[in-house]
C-alpha positions as CSV (number, residue, x, y, z in Angstrom):
1,M,-2.8,13.3,2.9
2,R,-5.2,12.6,5.8
3,K,-5.8,9.2,7.3
4,A,-8.3,7.7,9.7
5,K,-8.7,4.3,11.2
6,I,-12.1,2.7,10.8
7,L,-13.3,0.8,13.8
8,F,-16.1,-1.8,13.6
9,N,-17.6,-2.7,17.0
10,E,-14.5,-1.0,18.6
11,E,-12.0,-3.2,16.6
12,E,-9.8,-1.6,13.9
13,A,-10.9,-3.0,10.6
14,G,-8.9,-0.8,8.2
15,I,-7.7,2.6,7.1
16,L,-9.5,5.3,5.1
17,T,-7.2,7.8,3.3
18,Q,-7.8,11.1,1.6
19,H,-4.8,11.6,-0.8
20,D,-3.3,15.0,-1.7
21,D,-5.0,14.9,-5.1
22,G,-8.4,14.7,-3.4
23,T,-9.0,11.0,-4.2
24,F,-9.8,8.4,-1.5
25,S,-8.8,4.9,-0.7
26,F,-9.9,2.3,1.9
27,R,-8.0,-0.9,2.8
28,Y,-8.9,-3.6,5.3
29,H,-6.2,-4.8,7.6
30,N,-4.9,-8.2,6.7
31,N,-5.8,-9.7,10.1
32,W,-9.4,-8.5,9.5
33,I,-9.5,-10.2,6.1
34,I,-8.2,-13.6,7.2
35,D,-10.6,-13.8,10.3
36,S,-13.7,-15.4,9.0
37,S,-15.7,-14.2,12.0
38,K,-15.2,-10.5,11.0
39,S,-17.7,-9.2,8.5
40,S,-17.3,-6.4,5.9
41,I,-18.0,-2.9,7.2
42,S,-20.4,-2.4,4.3
43,L,-22.0,-4.3,1.5
44,T,-20.4,-1.8,-0.9
45,L,-16.9,-2.5,0.6
46,P,-16.7,-6.3,0.8
47,K,-13.7,-7.8,2.5
48,T,-10.8,-8.2,0.0
49,Q,-7.0,-7.8,-0.1
50,Q,-7.4,-5.2,-2.8
51,E,-7.4,-1.5,-1.8
52,Y,-10.5,0.4,-2.8
53,H,-9.9,3.7,-4.7
54,S,-12.4,6.4,-5.6
55,K,-12.3,9.9,-7.1
56,Y,-15.2,10.7,-4.8
57,F,-15.9,10.2,-1.1
58,F,-17.2,6.6,-0.7
59,P,-21.0,6.6,-0.4
60,F,-20.9,4.4,2.7
61,F,-18.9,7.1,4.6
62,Y,-20.8,10.0,3.0
63,N,-24.1,8.6,4.2
64,M,-22.8,8.8,7.8
65,L,-22.6,12.6,7.6
66,P,-25.2,15.0,9.0
67,E,-27.4,16.9,6.5
68,G,-29.2,20.2,6.4
69,S,-29.2,22.4,9.4
70,N,-27.4,19.7,11.5
71,K,-24.5,19.8,9.0
72,Q,-24.5,23.6,8.9
73,T,-24.4,23.8,12.7
74,V,-21.6,21.3,13.1
75,C,-19.5,22.9,10.3
76,K,-20.0,26.4,11.8
77,H,-19.1,25.4,15.4
78,M,-16.2,23.2,14.4
79,R,-15.0,25.5,11.6
80,I,-15.2,22.9,8.9
81,D,-15.8,23.7,5.3
82,Q,-19.2,22.1,4.3
83,D,-17.5,20.4,1.3
84,D,-14.8,18.8,3.5
85,Y,-16.5,15.5,3.9
86,F,-13.4,13.7,5.2
87,G,-12.9,16.4,7.9
88,L,-16.6,16.3,8.8
89,L,-16.5,12.5,9.1
90,M,-13.5,12.6,11.4
91,T,-15.1,15.2,13.6
92,I,-18.5,13.6,14.0
93,A,-17.8,9.9,13.6
94,K,-15.3,9.5,16.4
95,T,-18.1,9.6,19.0
96,D,-21.4,10.8,17.8
97,I,-22.8,8.2,15.3
98,I,-25.4,5.5,15.2
99,G,-24.2,2.0,14.4
100,A,-21.0,-0.1,14.6
101,I,-18.6,2.2,12.8
102,R,-16.3,4.8,14.4
103,V,-13.7,6.9,12.6
104,I,-10.6,8.0,14.4
105,K,-8.1,10.5,12.9
106,L,-4.6,9.3,12.5
107,E,-2.0,11.9,13.4
108,Q,1.0,11.9,11.0
């Protein structure tokens, strides 16, 4: 299992998890949900107490990944399998992204 904290404007909004069976989940932190001044990180992941589950990598996070030759270059230099979307996201989205979201690997 791999986990990453999801930061929105440098504040921790929730946890993204890749489970051992290859499925994914995302859960907002309770303090994020109850604070009406905090928005959802995405229209496809509205604020809710419920944990989101998916057999596939969430489209919101997938769309943050590089494509084409940029993806090939990052994967080659960082030694990441091109199909390891979670690993690629944790590598590039900790610092090198456009927008309000950052992804920080949680060590276990």
